[in-house]
N, C-alpha and C positions, 0 to 999 in steps of 0.2 A: 532802572530795572526794578523799581518797586522795592518790596521787602526782601528780595533775594540778596541784594547788595546794598543794604541801608548805610553801611559804613564806608563806602568808597569815597575817598578824599585824599588830599595831598598829605604827605607825611609831615608831622610837626616834631619839634624838638622833644616834646614829652613822650613821643612814640619810640624813642631810641632804644629803650631797654628791651622790648620784645623783639624787634628786628635783630638786635645784636645777639640776643639769646638764641634765636633760631639760626643765625649765622654761625655762632660758636658750636652749636650742636650738630647742624647738618651741612654747613658750608655754603649757604646761599642766603641772599636777602629776599624777603617777600616783596611782591609787587603791590598787592592790596593788603595792607596791614590790618584793615578792618575785619577781614574774614578770619584772621588768626586771633584777633581780640575776641571775636565771637566764639571761636573754637574753645577757648579757655574760660568761658563764662558759664559757670554752673547755674542751674535754674534757681538756686538760692540767692544768686546775685543778678537775676535777670532784670533787664530794663524794660519799662513799659513803652511801647511804640504808639499804638492807637487801638481803639475799640477793644481794649482789654488784652491785646496781643502782647505777650512778654517774650522778649528775645533772649534766648540762651543757646547753648551748644547742642541741643537735642536733635535738631534737623541735620546739622553737620555730622553728628554721631551716626545717624541713620545712613547718610551718604558714605561716610568713611568706612563703616562696617561692610557695605557692599563692595567698595573698591578694594579694601584689604582682603576680603574673602576671594575676590577674583584674582588678585595678584598671587596670593598664597597658593590657590588651586593651580594656577599656571606654573608656578615655580616647582611645586611637588610633582606635577604631571611630567615635567621635563627631567627632573632630577631622578625620579624612580620609574623608568620606562617599563619595568617588568612587574610592578606592584599592581594589585587589583584595586577596584573601586573602594572596597571596604577599608583597606590600609590608607589610601589617599584621604578618604573622608575623616578617618580617625586622626591622622596627622594634622590635617587642616584644623580640626576641632581643638587639638592640643595647642597649636600655635595661636589661634585667635580666641582661646578661652579667656574669660574675664580675669581669672587669677593671673594668667600669663601676661595679659596686657597691663594689668596693674604693676607687675614686676618691671616690664619694659618701660612704662611711663616713669617709674621712679629711677630706673637705671639711667635713662636718658636725661633726667632732670626736668621732664615736662610737667611733673606734678607741682613743681615750684612756681609754675607760670599760671596756675589755676586761680581764678577769682571765684570765691565761694564764701558764704557766711560762716562765722566761727562755729556755729552749731550744726554745720552740715555733715560732720563726721567724716571729713576728707581722709583721715588717716586710717579709718576702719571701714571703708566702703568701696564701691566700684567706681567712684568718681575719677581716680587717676586713669583707669582703663577706658572710661567713657571719653575723657578728654583726649586720650591717645587716638581713638577712632575719629573724634571730631577734628583733630589736627590733620589726619589723613584726608578727611573730606575737604579741609581748607586748602591743603596742598594741591589736591585734584582740581579745585575750582581756580586756584591761582596760577598753577603751572601746567596743568594738563595731565592726561593719563600716562604718557610715556615717561615724563619726568617723575611722576609719583611712583610708578612701577620700579624705576631704577633706584629711587630712594629707599623704597621698602626692601628690595632684594639686597642691594649692596650695603646700605647703612643700617639696616635693622636685622634682617634675617641672617645674612652672612657674617655680620659683625657681632651681634648680641644674642644670637640663638645657637644652642648646641643641638643640632638636629639628631645626632647619634644618641644623645642623652634622652631626648624626647621620644625617640623610637623605643628605647629600652624601658621607659617609665611604665610601670604596670600598676595602675591605680584601681583599687576596688571601691568604686563609687557607690555601689549598692550597700556595702558595709558602712560607708560614711553616712549615707542617708539614714540607714536604720539606727545607727548610733545617735545621730542628731535628733531623729524623731523620738527616740526613747527619752532623751534629755528633756524634750519639749512635751513629753507625755501625749504623743500623737500616734495613731495607728498608721501602718504602712501596708499598702496592697499593690501587687503587680497583676494587672489584668490583661489578658490577651483580647484585644479588640478587633483583630483582623488576622486571617490566615490566607495567604495568597500562594497557591501552588502552581501558578501558570508559568513561572520562570524555569530556566534550565538548571538552576543551582539548588532546586528543592523548594521547600515551603518557606515563604517569607513571613515572619511573625512581626506584628505590630503590638507593642506593649505600652500600656499606660500606667504610670506610677501615680498612685493616689495616696496622699498623706492627709489623714483626717477625711474631710469631704472635698478636698481640693486636688485637682489633677496638676501635678507639678512638672511632669515630663512625659514625653512620648519617644520611644525608640524602636528601631527596626533592625532585624538581622535574620539570617537563616538559622540561627541558634537562639532558643528562648533565653538562655543565660546571657548571651551577648546583647540581645535586645533589651533585657532588663538593665544591663550595665549602661547601655546607651541612654536609656530613659533616665537612669540615676545620674549620669554625668550631666545631662542637660539640666536636671533639677538642681544638682549640687552647685553648678556654676551660676544659677539664677537666684540662689538663696540670698535674701537681703543681708548685707553686712558680711558676706563670706569673702574673705580676701586670702584664704589659705592658698599657698602656691602648690596646687595639686599636680 
């Protein structure tokens, strides 16, 4: 299957540690151990395949992000049948935020399985959370969607997340961004780039957060203040090196 499954092979004795680690954490043995090896390979430890193509976990991270978002959205939709779209979106964002995935990765011990160079900054970066998403992508390819959904819901969300605590968490991301920008001696601007009054709930505002000359986040809401908070949250979670458990 070409570059999609370049590591498909029979298991060797040297492969024992990773399958055993996954078995100890999640209770199953992988079928294709090569996919999981790739999931824990950071780009700083990428292997050269051909024509300059270096293989690391970024493609699996992309896939895992989509699968995780889908499962979390389905879980929240069923758990909160009387909550509106805004609440569901905010809760999903809190669960799949980079800071929260960093915490989950360390709590589960997935961070100990990562292959990365010594100067990659694994302890102070988003690498653990990225590997978490890549692992979800590997599970999906190895075991299918139904198995992956069950694993995420039963062994991650219901076991390692406090949904009630996440609901009550009130974070002022706008203040965090402003404080960070002041330390970096950068200007902060919130600009209304679109106003859509065609909906039933009033005018929908789209806000862009600009720090210096760079747009770091874009948020929407029927309240300007909430739209600014949404833009700030996206910017805060994407800041390089930010691992604060927001």
